C-alpha positions as CSV (number, residue, x, y, z in Angstrom):
1,M,103.9,128.3,142.2
2,A,103.3,124.7,141.3
3,A,103.3,122.2,144.2
4,P,106.4,120.0,144.3
5,L,105.9,116.4,143.0
6,R,105.4,113.8,145.6
7,K,108.4,111.5,146.2
8,P,108.1,107.8,145.5
9,A,107.6,105.7,148.7
10,P,110.5,103.7,150.0
11,R,111.2,100.6,147.9
12,F,109.4,97.4,148.7
13,E,107.1,99.0,151.3
14,S,104.4,96.4,152.1
15,D,106.4,94.0,149.9
16,T,104.5,90.7,149.9
17,V,103.5,88.1,147.4
18,D,99.9,89.2,148.0
19,G,100.8,92.8,147.2
20,I,102.4,91.7,143.9
21,R,99.4,89.5,143.1
22,T,97.0,92.4,143.8
23,F,99.0,94.7,141.5
24,L,99.0,92.2,138.7
25,S,95.4,91.0,139.1
26,D,93.8,92.9,136.2
27,F,96.5,92.8,133.5
28,S,96.0,93.3,129.8
29,V,98.0,92.1,126.8
30,E,99.0,93.8,123.6
31,V,99.2,91.7,120.4
32,T,100.3,92.3,116.8
33,R,98.6,90.3,114.0
34,P,97.5,87.6,116.4
35,K,96.7,84.1,115.2
36,L,93.8,82.1,116.6
37,A,96.3,80.0,118.7
38,D,97.6,83.2,120.3
39,L,94.2,84.4,121.4
40,E,93.3,80.9,122.7
41,A,96.6,80.9,124.7
42,I,95.6,84.2,126.4
43,R,92.1,82.8,127.2
44,D,93.5,79.5,128.5
45,S,96.1,81.2,130.7
46,A,94.4,84.4,131.8
47,G,90.7,83.6,131.4
48,A,87.8,84.9,129.4
49,G,87.2,88.6,129.5
50,T,90.9,89.5,129.5
51,R,91.5,92.8,127.7
52,V,93.5,92.3,124.5
53,Y,94.8,95.4,122.7
54,V,95.1,94.8,119.0
55,S,97.8,96.8,117.3
56,A,97.1,98.7,114.0
57,I,99.7,98.1,111.3
58,P,99.9,101.0,108.9
59,T,101.0,98.7,106.0
60,R,98.1,96.3,106.5
61,P,94.4,96.8,105.4
62,S,92.0,98.0,108.2
63,S,89.8,94.9,107.5
64,E,92.6,92.8,109.2
65,L,92.1,94.8,112.4
66,V,88.3,94.0,112.3
67,E,89.0,90.3,111.6
68,Q,91.5,90.0,114.5
69,S,89.2,91.9,116.9
70,A,86.3,89.6,115.9
71,M,88.5,86.6,116.5
72,A,89.4,87.8,119.9
73,R,85.7,88.3,120.8
74,Q,84.9,84.8,119.6
75,C,87.6,83.5,121.9
76,G,85.8,85.2,124.8
77,L,88.3,88.0,125.1
78,E,87.7,91.8,125.2
79,P,89.2,93.3,122.1
80,I,90.5,96.9,122.3
81,P,91.8,97.8,118.8
82,H,94.3,100.6,118.2
83,I,93.0,103.4,116.0
84,A,95.9,105.3,114.4
85,V,94.2,108.4,113.2
86,R,96.7,109.5,110.6
87,N,96.2,106.3,108.6
88,Y,92.7,107.2,107.4
89,T,92.1,109.1,104.2
90,S,88.7,110.5,105.2
91,R,86.1,110.8,108.0
92,D,83.9,108.3,106.1
93,E,86.7,105.7,106.0
94,L,87.3,106.0,109.7
95,S,83.6,106.0,110.5
96,A,83.2,102.8,108.4
97,L,86.0,101.1,110.3
98,I,84.6,102.0,113.7
99,G,81.2,100.8,112.6
100,R,82.5,97.4,111.5
101,L,84.5,97.0,114.7
102,S,81.4,97.7,116.7
103,A,79.0,95.5,114.6
104,E,81.3,92.5,113.8
105,A,83.5,92.4,116.9
106,G,81.3,94.0,119.6
107,V,84.0,96.6,120.2
108,R,83.1,99.2,122.8
109,H,86.6,100.3,123.8
110,V,89.4,101.6,121.5
111,L,92.9,103.0,122.0
112,V,93.3,106.2,120.0
113,I,96.8,107.2,118.8
114,S,98.1,109.6,116.2
115,G,100.1,106.9,114.5
116,D,103.8,106.5,113.5
117,R,103.6,108.1,110.0
118,G,105.0,111.6,109.8
119,D,102.4,112.9,107.4
120,S,98.6,112.3,107.5
121,A,96.8,110.3,104.9
122,G,93.7,112.4,105.4
123,P,92.1,115.1,107.6
124,F,93.1,113.8,111.0
125,T,96.5,114.5,112.5
126,A,95.9,114.0,116.2
127,S,94.0,111.7,118.4
128,L,92.2,114.6,120.1
129,E,90.4,115.3,116.8
130,I,88.8,111.8,116.9
131,I,87.8,112.1,120.5
132,E,86.0,115.4,119.8
133,S,84.5,114.3,116.4
134,G,81.6,112.2,117.8
135,I,82.5,109.3,115.5
136,L,83.3,106.9,118.4
137,Q,80.0,107.6,120.2
138,Q,78.1,107.3,116.9
139,H,79.0,103.7,116.7
140,G,78.5,102.8,120.4
141,I,82.0,103.2,121.7
142,T,81.9,104.0,125.4
143,H,85.6,103.8,126.5
144,V,88.7,105.3,125.1
145,S,92.3,104.7,126.0
146,I,95.0,107.3,125.5
147,A,98.7,106.7,125.1
148,G,101.2,107.9,127.8
149,H,105.0,108.1,127.7
150,P,106.8,107.8,131.0
151,D,110.1,107.9,129.3
152,G,109.1,111.0,127.3
153,H,108.1,111.2,123.6
154,P,111.0,110.8,121.1
155,V,109.9,113.9,119.3
156,V,107.5,116.0,121.4
157,A,108.6,117.9,124.5
158,N,107.3,116.7,127.9
159,D,105.4,119.9,128.7
160,V,103.6,119.7,125.3
161,M,102.8,116.0,126.0
162,Y,101.4,116.8,129.4
163,R,99.1,119.5,128.1
164,A,97.9,117.3,125.3
165,L,97.2,114.4,127.6
166,V,95.1,116.6,129.9
167,A,93.2,118.0,126.9
168,K,92.4,114.5,125.7
169,I,91.2,113.3,129.0
170,E,89.0,116.4,129.5
171,A,87.6,116.1,125.9
172,A,86.7,112.4,126.5
173,E,85.0,113.1,129.7
174,Q,83.1,116.1,128.3
175,S,81.9,113.9,125.3
176,G,80.6,111.1,127.6
177,L,83.5,108.7,127.0
178,V,85.2,106.8,129.9
179,A,88.9,107.5,129.6
180,D,92.0,105.7,130.7
181,I,95.7,105.9,129.9
182,V,97.9,103.1,128.5
183,T,101.6,103.8,128.7
184,Q,104.5,102.8,126.4
185,F,106.6,100.1,127.9
186,G,109.5,101.0,130.2
187,F,112.3,99.5,132.2
188,D,112.8,102.1,135.0
189,A,110.3,101.6,137.8
190,Q,111.2,104.8,139.5
191,A,110.7,106.8,136.3
192,I,107.3,105.2,135.8
193,T,106.4,106.0,139.4
194,R,107.4,109.6,139.0
195,W,105.4,109.9,135.8
196,V,102.2,108.4,137.3
197,M,102.5,110.7,140.3
198,K,102.9,113.6,137.9
199,M,99.6,112.6,136.3
200,R,97.9,112.6,139.6
201,D,99.4,116.0,140.5
202,L,98.0,117.4,137.2
203,G,94.6,116.2,138.4
204,I,94.3,113.2,136.2
205,E,92.8,110.5,138.3
206,C,91.6,108.1,135.6
207,P,93.0,104.5,135.5
208,V,96.5,104.1,134.2
209,R,97.7,100.8,132.6
210,I,101.5,100.6,133.0
211,G,103.2,99.2,130.0
212,L,105.9,96.5,130.6
213,A,107.7,94.2,128.2
214,G,106.7,90.6,128.8
215,P,109.2,87.8,128.9
216,T,111.7,88.0,126.0
217,N,115.4,88.2,125.4
218,L,117.8,91.1,125.5
219,T,118.2,91.5,121.8
220,T,114.5,91.7,121.2
221,L,114.0,94.2,124.1
222,L,116.7,96.5,122.7
223,K,115.2,96.3,119.2
224,Y,111.7,97.3,120.3
225,A,113.0,99.9,122.7
226,Q,114.9,101.6,119.8
227,R,112.0,101.3,117.4
228,C,109.5,102.8,120.0
229,G,111.8,105.5,121.3
230,V,112.1,104.1,124.8
231,K,115.2,105.0,126.7
232,A,117.2,101.9,127.2
233,S,120.7,100.5,127.4
234,I,122.1,97.1,128.1
235,G,123.1,98.3,131.6
236,G,119.8,100.0,132.2
237,I,117.7,97.0,131.1
238,T,119.8,94.6,133.1
239,K,119.4,96.8,136.2
240,H,115.7,97.5,135.9
241,A,114.2,94.5,134.0
242,G,115.7,91.6,136.0
243,L,117.4,89.9,133.1
244,V,119.1,87.4,135.4
245,K,115.7,85.9,136.0
246,N,114.6,83.4,133.5
247,L,111.4,81.5,132.6
248,F,111.3,79.4,129.5
249,G,114.9,80.6,128.8
250,V,113.9,84.3,128.5
251,S,114.1,87.4,130.7
252,A,111.1,88.8,132.6
253,P,110.1,92.2,134.2
254,D,109.9,90.9,137.7
255,S,112.2,93.5,139.4
256,V,110.1,96.4,137.8
257,V,106.9,94.7,138.9
258,R,108.2,94.3,142.4
259,V,109.0,98.0,142.9
260,L,105.7,99.1,141.3
261,A,103.8,96.6,143.5
262,G,105.4,98.0,146.6
263,E,104.5,101.6,145.6
264,N,101.0,100.5,144.6
265,A,100.5,99.0,148.1
266,T,100.8,102.5,149.6
267,G,97.9,103.8,147.5
268,S,100.0,106.6,146.0
269,L,99.6,105.5,142.4
270,G,95.9,105.6,142.4
271,N,94.0,103.2,140.0
272,V,96.7,101.3,138.1
273,A,97.1,98.0,136.4
274,V,99.7,96.3,134.1
275,H,99.7,96.2,130.3
276,Y,102.1,93.6,128.8
277,F,103.7,93.9,125.4
278,S,104.2,90.4,124.0
279,F,107.5,90.8,122.3
280,G,108.6,87.3,123.3
281,G,105.5,85.7,122.1
282,V,101.8,85.9,123.1
283,A,101.7,82.4,124.8
284,A,104.8,83.0,126.9
285,T,103.7,86.4,127.9
286,S,100.2,85.4,128.9
287,K,101.4,82.4,130.8
288,W,104.0,84.3,132.7
289,A,101.5,87.1,133.5
290,A,98.8,84.7,134.6
291,H,101.1,82.7,136.9
292,A,102.4,85.9,138.5
293,A,98.9,87.3,139.0
294,Q,97.9,84.0,140.7
295,G,100.8,84.5,143.1
296,R,102.7,81.5,141.8
297,I,106.0,83.3,142.6
298,T,108.9,83.2,144.9
299,L,110.6,86.4,146.0
300,E,114.3,86.4,145.1
301,G,116.7,89.4,145.5
302,D,115.2,92.4,143.8
303,G,112.6,90.4,141.9
304,F,110.9,87.1,141.9
305,S,110.7,83.8,140.0
306,V,107.6,82.5,138.5
307,E,106.6,78.8,138.5
308,P,106.7,77.4,135.0
């Protein structure tokens, strides 16, 4: 009989500015088709070496992913491109892309996903196949990120997702890759906490980067939530994402951060960090994230405000 899941710790345990700062200290940022100014904004706000996850757009040529990753490297950032495996027509095409990312952008870490398309353009249908293929190691890749879904997958059942996640982590470790998990963004801190604890109860102790929506407005949040299959409603986002807090005229995820930081202070989440989706703009997201990580905040109600 399976052991019962651990219950989340009481809210705001060890709730201090220092606790929030510690939780946010190693954040990463996700970008889509970034311009040079976007990457410079991340570097100037968050500092050199910040992890930048570069989204793969199925309708854009893969050479664009190489160029954007190389530009991030030139800005002093650590590029982690998305590899959407269903987009590639052959093993050779995928191998050539990984080779270019390694040679031209110094990429050593990728995020492997199946991709949004329903059918596959080539022989690969699932990210596990790429992890087991040897292609990544062949081109000097040492780290792989795997997608997690605290709100559940819009199509795949939870039990199937859990088994697949365990299989991918085990395959990465057996093939000599260092693995971590990067989750889809969410608005419910308690749901995120339960999901991370479920991972730990399954024996998955690798680092987890918890996806959060960076500063943006309600309309944009709902649009991306619907597009990405994230459970959301106006009431739910208002309750969990602190929409009454504003920086630069937009809403921020401070109430979610505050709950997660309190849980993190107990040690029950294991090795976790925050991964921001820059829906409201890269510059605004990186500035908000950097100021919060520096402890330039004031606790207010269920959340906090960030110095502009």
